N, C-alpha and C positions, 0 to 999 in steps of 0.2 A: 504493499500499500504506500501511496505517496501522501505527503502533508502539504496542504496549500493554505495560504493566509487569506482570510476573507474578512470583510468588515461587518460589524454589527453595531447597531445604535440602540441604546436603552435610555429612556427618560426616567430620571430619579427625582421625585418630588417630595420635599419635606412639607407637611401641612402648614397652614396659616401663613404661607407665603415667605417663610424664612429662606428656603433653598429651592430653587427649581433648576435642575441641571440636566442637560442632554449630553449623554456620554457615548462616544463611538470608540470601540475597542476592537482590536484584531484578535481573531480566534483561529486556532489551527484545527482543521477538519481533514478527515481522511478521504482521499479520492482513489478510484480504482487505477491500477497501473495502466500505463499508456498502451500496453499490448491489448487490453480489453476495450480500448477506444480506438477502433480502427478507422483510419482516415477515409472519407468518402472518396470514391474514384471520379464521380461526376455529379454536377449539380444540375437539376432540372428546374428551369425557370419558365414560368407560364404567363401567357398573355391571352386573355379570354374576353371576347366582346360580350355585351350584355345580352344579345339575342341567342346566345348558345345555351342550351339546357345544361344545368349543373351535372346532371346524371351522365350526359354524353362527355363532358369534359373529364369527369372522374374516370369514366370507362376508357377513354383514350389515354389518359395518363397511366393507368394501370397496364394497358396494353403496351405502352411505350416502355415501361419498366421491364415487362416480360421480354419484349423484343430485345432490349439492350442486354439482358442476361443471356438470351439464347444466341443472338447474332454476334455480340461483341464481348461476351464473358464479363460484362459490367454488372456486378451484383450489389455493390454498395453505393446507392444513389441517394444523394441528399436533395429532397424536394423543398424548394424555397417556399416558405409561407407568404412571401411578399411578391406582389404582382411585378411583372417585368419592368413597367414604367417607373415604379418606385425604386427598384434595384438600380436602374440607370441613374435616377436622381441621386441615390446614395453614393454612387461612385463618381458622380460628377460628369456624366456624358449623356447624350441623347441619340446616339447613332449605333450602328453595328460594326464599327471599325475594329481593327485588331487591337488597338490600345484600349478601347472601351471593354471588349470582351475579355482581355487580359486582366483588367482591373476587377471585373466581376469575378473571375476565377480565383484571383489572389484574395479577394475579400471572403469568398466562400471557403478558401483553403482546399481547393480540389484541383485535379490535374486536367479536367475537361469540363465543359459546360454544354448543355443541350437546351436551346430556347425553342419552346413550343408556342406557336401562334395558332389560335383557333378563332376565326372571325366569320361573320355572316355578312352577306350583301343584300341589296334591296330585293333581290329575287328569291330570297329565302334559302340560298345555298350556303353551305358550311365550307370554309377553306381552311385546310390544315397545312401549315408551313412549319418546317423544322430547320434549325441552324445548329451545326455541331462545330466546336472549335477546341483545339488543344494547344495551349500556349507554348508548350515545350516542343512541338513539332514544327516542321518548316511548311506544313500545308496550310493554305488559306482557309477561312471558314467555309464549310460546305453547306449547301442549301438543297432542300428537297420540298416539294409541294404537291398537294392533291386537293380535290374538292368532291363534294357530293351533296345531295339534297337532304333535308332533315327527315323525310320519310323513308330514306334508304341508308340508315346509319350503319347497318351491318356492312355494307360495302366500304364505307369509310373506315370502319374498324379493321376490316380485312386487309386494307392497304397499308396499315402501320408497320408490319414487319418489313415489307419491301422498302419503305421509306427509311427505316433504320438501317438496314443493310446498305442502302445506297449512300446515306449520309455518313456512315462510318468509313466506307471506302476501303475495307480490309476484311479478310475472312476471319471466321471465329478462331481458327488455329493460330493465326498470327496474333490476334488479340490475347489469346490465352498464353501464348509464349511470352509476350511482352509483359503481361501481368505477373507471370511467374518470375521473370528476371527482376522486375521491380521489387517484388516482395523479398527475394533473396538479398538484393543489394541494400534494402532498407532494414533488414534484420539487425538490431544493435548487438554489439559485443557485450558479453557479460562483464561487469565491473565489480571489483570487491566492495563490500559494504563499507560505507563511510560514516564516521560519527556525525551526530547532529551538528549543523552549522549555526545553531542558536547559541549565542554566547551566554556565559553565566551572568554578567551584569544585566542582560535583558530580563532573565527570570527573576533576578533579585528586585529589579525595578517593578515588574508586574506584581510580584508577591507584596512588595511594599505598598503598592497602590491599593491592593485588596485589604491589606491590614489597616490602612488609614480609612478607606472608604466604608468598610463594614461597620466599625464602631461609630463612625460619624452618623451613618444612617440610623443605627440603633438609638443613639442619643437624641436625634431629631425626632423620631417616632415616640420615644418616651416623653420628651418634653411636651410634645403636642397632646399626648393623652392626659398628662397631669395638668396641662393648661386648661383642657376642657373641664376636668373635674374642679379645678380652682375657680373657674367662672361660675360654676353652679354651687359652690360652697357658701352656706349662709354665715353671716358674721354678726353675732348678737352681743358678744362681750369682748372685752379687751384681750382676753386669752385667745379668742377666735381670731382677733386681728393680728396678734403676734404670730400665731400659727400660720396664718395666711401670708404674712410678710416672709417668713422662712421658706414656705412652699414656693412663693413667687421667685425668691432669690435662687433657689435650686433650679427652677425652670430656666431662668435667665442664664445661669452658668452652663446648663446642659446645651441650650441653644447656641450660645457663644462657641462652645467646642465643637458642635456639629458644623457651624459655619466655617471653622477652620479645617476640620478633618476632611469633610466632603470635598472642598475644592483641591486641597492637597492631594487626596487620593485620586481624584479625577485627573489631575496633572500628571501624577506618577504613572497612571495607567495609559495616558496618552503618550508620554514619552516611551513607555515600554512598548506600546503598539508600534510606534515608529521604528524603534530599535529591532522589533521582531520582523517587521517588513523589510528592513535593510538586511537583516541576517539571512532571511529566506531567499532574497533576490541576489545576495552577493555572489559574484562570479557567474551571473547569468547573462551578462552583456555579450552580444554576438552580432557580427555584421550580416549573419544569414537572415533571409527574409522569413525563415520559418521560426524565428526566435519568439519567445513568449512576448505577447503584447496585447493591449486593450485598445479598442478603437470604437469611436462614436460616429455613426453616419446619420445625417439629418434626413428625415423622410417627410413626405407630404402630410401625414398624420402623426406627428411626433418624432420619434428617433429610434434608432436601432443601436444597442450596445452589444458589442461582440468581444469575446475573449479568445485568444489564440495561443496555444502552447500547452505543455504538460505540467508546469508548475511543480517540478519534482526536485526541489532544492533540498528537502529533508527526507530521508528514508526511515 
């Protein structure tokens, strides 16, 4: 298993408005090894017009995936949940040039992309067009197209395997051999176990933050509870007044300590979180495009946040 650093935010509130604190700390979580997270070979990006029935679009996509496995031995397909136009917007282009298609493949972290266009015209006919591109090859983008009427969808479905074979431009045996060679070349060499890269001062800082924060919260809750009881306490005699004065003094003391311990613990945890992130990512810088990275792409309806890499700094 690998350990990855992720962020978590927790809001801690001491009643009666003494302390309201939003705390973000880093936590270590276990992720499955990279061997269990096989990289997709191809990304299927879809463009569907409004006049196309959803059932037909889903059936064609399923037939495309089956034809890719049969004709090209492509069995690990990433289906984009984002429409083709929004993917273009995310990578900053609006055409089907080599540069634009390469940016899409890099963003999806795949070795090839297949763009499926399914459009209708004024006569009620459905047009299926596919585009296949491999950035690492010297072949230009390959296009195929066919069309059919909505009342003869079976014929349109039957043409999908021929379209896939034509757009791939190679036999199944050639594709299988290439996939096998790639898998052998990408098999990592076994490396000896390495000790954790998290330094001792990092753990001490995180532990110190917890030791400060926990009693601070306990004091704040205790002071709030006693303050509620103090406000309801009747005062009829001087003895009652003296006792109330002592109780209020105790409440003030605990509130003051909580106002010191909670911020100090939060600062210590924040520093520890920064140190933990630095320890986990130390030595991970690389000039390779496949290095771990986080990217944010703007879309028409919000944004897309992506994470690339294995984050395997700690074993």
